[in-house]
C-alpha positions as CSV (number, residue, x, y, z in Angstrom):
1,M,-56.2,210.5,175.9
2,F,-56.8,210.8,172.2
3,D,-59.4,208.9,170.5
4,T,-57.2,208.6,167.5
5,L,-54.0,209.2,167.1
6,I,-52.6,209.3,163.9
7,I,-48.6,208.8,163.5
8,G,-46.6,210.0,160.8
9,A,-48.3,212.5,158.1
10,G,-47.5,212.0,154.5
11,A,-49.9,210.9,151.8
12,A,-51.6,208.3,154.1
13,G,-52.0,210.0,157.9
14,L,-52.6,213.1,156.6
15,S,-55.7,212.3,154.5
16,C,-56.8,210.0,157.2
17,A,-56.4,212.6,159.5
18,L,-58.5,215.4,157.0
19,V,-61.2,212.6,156.7
20,L,-61.9,212.6,161.1
21,G,-61.1,216.1,160.8
22,S,-64.5,216.5,158.2
23,A,-66.9,214.5,161.0
24,K,-66.7,217.3,163.4
25,N,-70.0,217.9,163.2
26,K,-71.4,214.0,163.3
27,P,-72.5,213.5,166.3
28,F,-70.9,210.6,167.0
29,A,-67.5,212.4,166.5
30,K,-68.5,215.3,167.7
31,N,-66.6,215.1,171.2
32,K,-63.4,212.8,170.1
33,T,-60.0,214.7,170.1
34,I,-58.3,213.3,167.6
35,G,-54.3,213.8,166.8
36,I,-51.4,213.2,163.8
37,I,-47.8,213.4,164.9
38,A,-46.7,215.3,162.4
39,H,-43.1,213.8,161.6
40,Q,-42.5,213.8,157.8
41,K,-39.3,213.9,157.9
42,T,-39.0,210.1,156.1
43,S,-41.8,210.9,153.2
44,H,-41.3,209.6,150.2
45,L,-43.5,212.5,149.1
46,Q,-40.0,215.0,149.7
47,N,-38.5,214.1,146.6
48,A,-42.0,213.9,144.2
49,L,-43.2,215.6,141.7
50,F,-46.9,214.6,140.1
51,N,-47.9,215.0,136.5
52,N,-49.8,211.5,136.6
53,V,-52.7,212.2,139.2
54,L,-55.9,213.2,138.8
55,G,-57.2,216.9,140.1
56,L,-53.2,218.0,140.4
57,K,-51.6,220.3,138.2
58,P,-48.9,218.6,136.6
59,G,-46.0,219.7,138.0
60,T,-46.9,219.5,141.7
61,L,-44.4,218.9,144.1
62,G,-45.1,216.2,146.6
63,A,-42.9,218.5,149.3
64,D,-45.7,221.4,149.0
65,I,-48.4,218.4,148.9
66,L,-47.2,218.2,152.3
67,N,-46.6,221.1,153.9
68,D,-49.8,222.4,151.6
69,G,-51.5,219.9,153.0
70,L,-51.3,220.0,157.3
71,Q,-51.6,224.0,156.6
72,Q,-55.4,222.9,155.3
73,L,-55.6,220.8,158.3
74,S,-54.7,223.5,160.3
75,D,-57.1,225.8,158.2
76,L,-60.1,223.6,158.2
77,Y,-60.1,221.4,160.7
78,P,-58.3,223.0,163.9
79,H,-59.5,220.2,166.4
80,V,-56.9,218.1,165.0
81,N,-54.3,218.2,167.2
82,Q,-50.4,218.7,165.3
83,I,-47.9,217.3,167.1
84,D,-44.5,218.7,165.9
85,N,-40.7,218.0,165.9
86,E,-41.7,214.5,167.3
87,K,-40.6,211.2,166.9
88,V,-42.8,208.0,167.7
89,V,-40.0,205.8,170.1
90,S,-42.2,203.1,171.2
91,I,-46.4,201.2,171.4
92,T,-47.5,199.8,174.2
93,K,-51.0,198.2,174.0
94,D,-52.5,198.8,177.7
95,S,-56.1,198.5,179.7
96,N,-57.1,202.0,178.8
97,G,-55.7,201.2,174.3
98,F,-52.5,202.2,173.4
99,S,-49.7,204.1,175.6
100,I,-47.4,206.2,172.4
101,K,-43.8,206.9,173.6
102,T,-42.4,209.9,172.1
103,N,-38.7,211.3,171.7
104,K,-40.0,214.3,173.6
105,N,-43.3,213.3,176.0
106,N,-45.4,210.4,176.1
107,Y,-49.4,210.2,175.1
108,H,-52.5,207.5,175.6
109,S,-55.3,207.0,172.6
110,K,-57.9,204.4,172.7
111,I,-57.0,204.1,168.5
112,V,-54.1,204.3,166.7
113,V,-52.7,204.7,162.8
114,I,-49.3,204.2,162.4
115,A,-49.0,205.6,159.0
116,V,-45.3,206.1,158.1
117,G,-42.9,205.0,155.1
118,Y,-41.9,201.2,154.5
119,T,-38.1,201.3,154.1
120,N,-36.8,199.1,157.0
121,L,-35.0,201.9,158.9
122,M,-38.4,202.0,160.5
123,T,-37.6,201.3,164.0
124,I,-40.9,201.7,166.7
125,N,-39.9,199.3,169.4
126,G,-43.8,197.0,170.5
127,L,-44.1,196.2,166.5
128,E,-41.9,194.4,165.6
129,N,-43.9,191.6,165.4
130,Y,-45.6,192.3,163.0
131,I,-42.7,193.7,160.8
132,E,-42.6,190.9,157.3
133,P,-41.6,191.7,153.6
134,H,-43.6,194.1,151.9
135,P,-45.5,191.6,149.1
136,R,-46.2,194.6,146.5
137,A,-42.4,196.2,146.5
138,A,-39.0,195.5,144.5
139,V,-36.8,192.0,146.9
140,E,-34.0,194.5,146.2
141,K,-35.3,197.4,147.7
142,D,-35.9,195.9,151.4
143,R,-39.1,197.3,152.0
144,I,-41.5,196.2,154.8
145,W,-44.6,196.2,155.4
146,L,-46.6,195.3,159.1
147,K,-49.2,192.5,158.4
148,N,-52.3,193.0,158.1
149,T,-56.3,192.4,157.9
150,D,-57.9,195.1,155.6
151,H,-55.6,197.5,157.5
152,L,-56.2,196.4,160.6
153,I,-53.3,194.6,163.0
154,E,-55.1,194.3,166.2
155,E,-58.1,196.0,167.8
156,N,-57.6,199.7,167.5
157,L,-54.5,199.2,166.0
158,Y,-54.2,200.8,162.0
159,V,-51.6,200.6,159.5
160,A,-52.4,203.5,156.2
161,G,-50.5,203.8,153.4
162,T,-47.0,202.1,151.6
163,L,-46.6,200.5,155.6
164,A,-50.4,198.7,155.1
165,G,-48.7,196.6,151.9
166,W,-49.7,199.3,149.0
167,R,-47.9,199.6,146.3
168,S,-45.8,203.5,146.5
169,Q,-48.9,205.6,144.6
170,F,-49.4,209.2,145.8
171,S,-53.5,208.1,144.6
172,I,-52.8,204.6,146.4
173,A,-51.7,205.9,149.8
174,S,-54.2,208.9,149.9
175,G,-56.7,206.7,149.2
176,S,-55.4,204.1,152.3
177,G,-55.7,206.6,154.4
178,A,-58.7,207.5,153.8
179,H,-60.1,203.9,153.9
180,V,-59.0,203.5,158.0
181,A,-60.6,206.8,158.5
182,T,-63.5,205.6,157.4
183,D,-63.5,202.4,159.1
184,I,-62.7,204.2,162.2
185,L,-65.7,206.4,161.5
186,T,-68.4,203.5,161.7
187,L,-66.6,202.4,164.6
188,W,-67.3,205.6,166.4
189,N,-71.3,205.5,164.6
190,D,-71.9,202.0,166.3
191,G,-70.8,200.0,163.3
192,K,-73.3,201.7,160.8
193,Q,-71.4,202.1,157.4
194,T,-70.0,206.0,157.3
195,K,-68.3,208.0,155.2
196,V,-68.3,212.1,155.1
197,H,-68.8,214.1,151.6
198,D,-68.8,218.1,152.1
199,K,-71.4,219.0,148.9
200,I,-73.0,222.5,147.2
């Protein structure tokens, strides 16, 4: 049983995992179990080149960000369980939260964050009722979103990144993942508005 399971390890999913992982020493988060299903094959970062992102050296490759991000998560926050080489097939709500079935295993989580790409090839059974045409993408691209209010699809089910209805821009997707993470931290912290910053 996870307290939070993130599905997808692109910009939004990794940002969400890093922020949640960084709260490990906070009293309200230190015993929480966090996992990320690190399926990245369809991330638009695989083919990206960045020249216009604050803090990134011009010429940075998206594929390097994906690889380095997983390593950063592993090095700094090894308590975040990285689940590799699995693809989510279905999500079902149950009395304890959600059952998540992959092509290899079954998992349970109290909170789920969906952070996969926004193409119409996204097929996770159990989410069909939330799929609508993407509000911020060109119609001819046939993109989708999971209908939500401020990243929340329904209680304890979140969506982050382009699938949440945001534009396909690296900094926007990263910010969306961090937004969801701080919402979850706030939930864990009995509703007190919460953020996590490291300081010198």
